[in-house]
C-alpha positions in Angstrom: 48.4 64.9 74.5 49.3 66.5 78.6 52.5 66.8 79.9 52.5 64.0 82.1 51.3 61.9 78.9 54.6 63.3 77.2 56.5 62.1 80.2 55.3 58.7 80.5 55.6 57.9 76.8 59.7 58.7 76.9 60.6 57.2 80.0 58.9 53.8 80.0 59.5 53.1 76.3 60.8 49.3 76.1 64.1 49.6 74.8 65.2 46.3 75.4 64.7 44.8 71.8 66.9 47.6 70.8 70.7 48.2 70.1 72.0 50.8 71.9 72.8 53.6 69.7 74.9 56.3 71.4 79.0 55.4 71.7 81.0 54.6 74.4 84.0 56.3 76.2 86.8 54.9 74.7 89.3 57.3 76.0 93.4 57.1 75.4 95.4 56.2 78.5 97.1 59.6 78.2 93.7 61.7 78.3 92.9 59.8 81.9 96.4 60.4 83.0 95.8 64.3 82.5 92.7 64.6 84.1 94.0 62.8 87.0 96.4 64.6 87.3 95.5 67.9 86.9 92.7 67.1 89.5 94.9 65.4 91.9 97.0 68.8 91.4 93.9 71.4 92.2 92.4 68.9 94.8 95.7 69.5 96.9 96.1 73.0 96.1 92.6 73.8 96.8 92.7 71.6 100.4 95.6 72.7 102.0 95.4 76.7 100.8 91.9 76.9 102.2 92.6 74.6 105.1 95.7 76.7 106.0 93.5 79.9 105.7 90.9 78.7 108.5 93.4 77.4 110.6 95.6 80.8 110.3 92.6 82.7 111.2 91.9 80.4 114.3 95.1 79.9 115.5 96.4 83.8 115.4 94.1 86.2 117.2 94.8 89.7 115.8 94.1 87.8 112.5 90.5 87.5 113.5 89.0 90.4 112.2 85.7 90.7 110.2 87.2 90.9 107.1 89.3 87.9 107.5 85.9 86.0 108.7 84.6 86.8 105.1 87.6 85.1 103.9 87.5 81.7 106.2 83.7 82.0 104.9 85.4 82.2 100.9 87.8 79.6 102.4 85.3 77.0 103.6 83.1 77.1 100.7 86.4 76.7 98.0 86.7 73.8 100.4 83.6 72.0 100.1 84.4 72.1 96.2 87.4 70.4 96.8 85.5 67.8 99.1 83.0 67.0 96.4 82.5 68.3 93.0 85.7 68.3 91.6 86.4 64.4 91.7 82.8 63.6 90.6 83.1 65.9 87.7 86.5 63.4 86.8 84.1 60.4 87.5 81.8 61.7 85.3 84.2 62.5 82.5 85.7 59.2 82.7 82.7 56.6 83.0 80.3 56.1 80.7 76.5 57.1 82.1 76.3 58.4 85.9 77.6 55.7 88.1 77.7 57.6 91.1 73.9 56.5 92.0 70.6 58.5 92.1 71.6 59.8 95.5 74.5 61.7 94.3 72.9 62.1 91.3 70.8 64.8 92.8 73.0 65.9 95.9 75.8 67.2 93.9 74.6 69.1 91.4 72.4 70.7 94.5 75.8 71.4 96.7 77.8 72.6 93.7 75.0 75.3 93.4 74.8 76.1 96.5 78.9 76.3 97.0 79.4 78.2 94.3 77.2 80.8 94.6 77.9 81.1 98.3 81.6 81.4 96.9 80.6 84.6 94.5 78.6 86.3 97.0 80.9 86.2 99.5 83.6 87.8 96.7 80.6 90.4 96.3 80.2 90.8 100.3 84.1 91.3 100.4 84.1 93.9 97.6 81.5 96.0 99.3 83.3 95.4 102.6 86.4 96.9 101.4 84.3 99.7 99.6 82.3 101.0 102.1 85.4 101.1 104.6 87.5 103.1 101.9 84.6 105.5 100.7 83.3 105.8 104.5 86.0 105.0 107.1 84.3 107.0 109.7 81.3 105.6 109.1 82.5 101.9 108.6 82.0 99.8 111.9 81.2 95.9 111.2 80.7 94.2 114.3 81.0 90.2 114.2 77.3 90.3 114.6 76.8 91.5 111.6 79.2 89.4 109.5 77.3 86.6 111.1 74.1 87.9 109.8 75.5 88.7 106.5 76.9 84.9 105.8 73.8 83.4 107.2 71.9 85.4 104.3 74.8 84.3 101.9 74.2 81.0 102.5 70.6 81.2 103.1 70.2 82.8 99.3 72.4 80.3 98.1 70.3 77.4 99.2 67.0 78.9 98.0 68.4 79.4 94.3 69.8 75.7 94.3 66.3 73.9 95.5 65.1 73.6 92.0 68.2 71.0 91.0 67.0 68.4 93.8 63.8 68.3 92.0 64.3 68.2 88.4 67.7 66.1 88.4 66.7 63.1 87.9 68.5 59.5 88.6 67.5 56.8 85.7 68.2 53.5 84.1 67.5 51.9 80.5 68.1 48.0 79.6 69.0 48.1 76.1 69.4 44.5 74.1 73.1 45.0 74.4 73.8 47.4 77.5 72.7 48.7 80.7 72.4 52.6 80.8 72.3 54.9 84.0 72.4 58.6 83.7 71.4 61.4 85.4 69.7 64.2 83.8 67.3 67.1 84.2 63.8 66.5 83.7 62.2 70.0 83.9 58.4 70.8 83.5 57.5 70.8 80.1 55.8 73.8 78.4 53.4 72.9 75.4 54.8 73.9 72.5 51.9 73.2 69.7 48.7 71.1 70.6 50.3 68.0 69.6 53.6 68.3 71.4 55.9 69.1 74.4 58.9 71.3 74.6 60.8 68.5 76.9 60.9 71.2 79.5 63.7 72.7 77.1 62.0 76.8 78.4 62.2 75.8 81.9 65.9 74.8 81.9 67.2 77.8 79.7 65.2 80.0 82.3 66.4 78.7 85.4 69.8 78.0 84.3 70.4 81.4 82.5 69.7 82.8 85.8 71.8 81.2 88.0 74.4 82.4 84.7 73.7 85.8 85.2 73.6 85.6 89.2 77.2 83.8 89.1 78.5 85.6 86.1 77.0 88.6 85.0 76.6 90.2 88.1 79.3 89.5 90.3 81.8 90.6 87.2 79.9 94.2 86.7 79.5 95.1 90.3 83.5 94.2 91.3 84.5 96.2 88.1 82.2 99.2 89.5 83.2 98.5 93.2 86.9 98.1 92.8 87.1 100.4 89.8 85.8 103.5 92.4 88.0 102.3 95.2 90.9 102.4 92.7 89.9 105.9 91.6 89.7 106.8 95.7 93.2 105.3 96.9 94.7 106.9 93.5 93.8 110.2 94.7 94.5 109.6 98.3 97.8 111.9 98.9 100.0 112.4 101.7 101.8 114.7 102.7 106.0 114.0 103.3 107.7 114.7 106.2 111.3 115.0 107.3 111.1 113.0 109.9 111.5 109.4 108.1 111.8 108.2 104.7 109.9 109.1 101.9 106.4 109.0 102.0 105.1 109.0 98.6 107.6 106.1 97.8 106.0 104.5 100.8 102.7 105.1 99.6 103.0 104.3 96.1 104.2 100.9 97.5 101.0 100.5 99.6 98.8 101.7 96.5 100.3 98.9 94.1 100.2 95.9 96.4 96.5 97.3 97.0 96.0 97.3 93.3 97.8 93.6 92.8 95.5 92.5 94.9 92.5 93.9 93.4 93.4 93.7 90.1 94.0 89.6 90.8 90.6 89.3 92.4 89.1 90.3 89.3 90.8 89.0 86.6 91.3 85.3 87.9 87.4 85.8 88.8 86.5 86.9 85.2 89.2 83.8 83.7 87.7 81.0 85.6 84.2 81.8 85.5 83.8 83.4 81.6 84.1 79.6 79.8 81.9 78.2 82.3 79.3 80.7 81.4 79.9 80.3 77.3 79.5 76.8 77.3 76.9 76.5 79.6 75.0 79.2 77.5 76.2 77.3 74.5 74.3 74.1 75.1 70.9 75.8 76.6 70.6 78.0 73.4 71.5 75.5 70.5 69.3 75.5 68.1 68.5 71.2 68.3 68.0 70.2 71.4 68.0 66.3 70.5 70.9 66.2 68.4 74.0 64.9 69.8 76.4 68.0 70.6 79.9 68.5 68.5 82.8 66.0 69.5 84.9 69.1 71.2 82.3 70.0 73.0 82.9 67.4 76.1 86.5 68.3 76.6 85.8 71.9 76.3 83.1 71.8 79.1 85.2 69.1 81.2 87.9 72.3 81.0 85.4 74.6 81.7 84.1 73.3 84.6 87.8 72.4 86.0 88.4 76.1 85.6 85.8 77.2 87.6 86.8 75.2 90.4 90.5 76.0 90.0 89.0 79.3 91.5 88.9 77.4 94.8 92.4 76.5 94.5 93.7 79.8 93.8 92.0 82.0 96.3 93.9 81.2 99.1 97.0 82.8 96.9 95.1 85.5 96.3 93.3 86.7 99.8 96.4 84.9 101.9 99.7 84.6 99.8 99.4 88.9 98.7 98.2 89.4 102.3 101.6 90.6 104.2 99.5 90.2 107.6 98.5 86.4 107.0 102.1 85.6 105.8 103.5 86.9 109.2 101.0 84.8 111.0 102.2 82.1 108.6 105.7 82.5 110.1 104.6 83.1 113.3 102.4 80.1 113.0 105.2 77.4 111.9 107.7 78.8 114.5 105.5 77.8 117.1 103.8 74.8 116.1 107.0 73.7 114.2 110.2 74.6 115.7 108.5 75.5 119.2 109.9 78.8 119.1 107.8 81.8 121.4 105.1 83.1 119.8 105.9 86.2 118.4 104.0 89.4 119.8 104.6 91.4 116.3 101.5 93.5 115.4 100.1 91.7 112.1 96.4 92.0 112.1 94.3 93.6 114.8 90.9 94.0 116.1 88.4 95.8 113.6 89.4 99.2 115.1 93.2 99.5 114.3 93.3 98.1 110.6 94.7 100.8 108.3 95.3 101.0 105.1 98.5 101.8 104.7 100.3 99.6 107.5 101.5 99.4 111.2 104.3 100.5 113.4 106.3 104.1 114.1 106.4 104.8 110.0 102.8 103.9 109.5 102.0 106.0 112.5 103.9 108.9 111.4 101.9 108.6 108.0 98.7 108.3 108.9 99.1 111.3 111.6 100.3 113.2 108.2 97.0 111.9 106.2 95.0 113.9 109.3 97.1 116.4 109.5 96.5 117.1 105.7 92.8 116.0 105.4 91.6 118.0 108.9 94.5 120.3 109.9 95.2 118.8 112.7 97.7 116.5 114.9 96.3 113.2 116.0 98.7 111.4 118.3 96.0 109.9 120.8 96.7 106.1 120.8 93.5 105.4 122.4 91.5 107.0 119.3 90.3 104.2 117.3 91.4 104.3 113.5 88.8 104.3 110.5 88.2 100.9 109.3 89.8 100.4 105.8 89.3 96.7 105.6 92.3 95.8 104.2 95.3 95.0 106.6 92.8 91.6 107.8 
């Protein structure tokens, strides 16, 4: 018996004379209300937060730095999550079968994979950009052209990895004696388990989704952990020579380091918290012993929460990358005053071009701190205003 014969026998069996043996959903009102409320809140935060990040960078010219272009790409990816997968996940959770049709059966998981992978890849790129900016500040010169190439590669890689979903997600219908079933399922290439049986595509599905889970979870976690650990070690070992001409530089330095550590720690922890439950439920479903056995009753609500938590990262990212960044807050204040209150736009230096970003901030005090750092490291006092500063990638 060939693999095609196995497929045809299962797909075209006549069910019209058999009663439906599945269980239809009977969700309590409170569960429906809770799910809808949570999804609506996530939608609002993700939409408003990511739109605000994009508009800020477009509106505030001095926020248009290479680092912020990466953040805008992350915001675009998160914005697409809010527009597509979240509400489809809700509809699928509240209804029996797949009610969104054949087109969305294929397109929804395809878009989902592309968006989520581009999100993860962008986080890795940001971590790498900051790593090289901190470890090799004099050599780190990222141009807009390089950023564009990197972002194209991010989306291209995500699209290529997601392509199999277009081919192997299939919409189908079964007409039972007492029920018209509509479902969206994965039909992967079958592997012969024995001379008389096929594995129904289990091995192919496991191979693909194990790869996706590793790319989507383990590699980013490991890479980001190592990268941020090295950055933190570098920052902890960065000393500033005290000066009597200003306030305690050591106190200012400690405050700056705490802000950086808080942002890095938040990025890493939130990503792990949001991604790990999805990874666990996905692998459990893939590697449970009997693939034909019905999943336990506890799995569906747990899976819903795990996927929703993964999507929640899109609502949290604007808070991390924008809310913990002084330059974004200054830009938001300036835009609010200019657009809403019709006040003149501020000339304050929140954000600047890629050659004037500094880990320790800007202004008179920060200039003194930078000169002190240079004196400590090189023994020379460089106060030439026209000389470009090292690109650290933090004050985006």
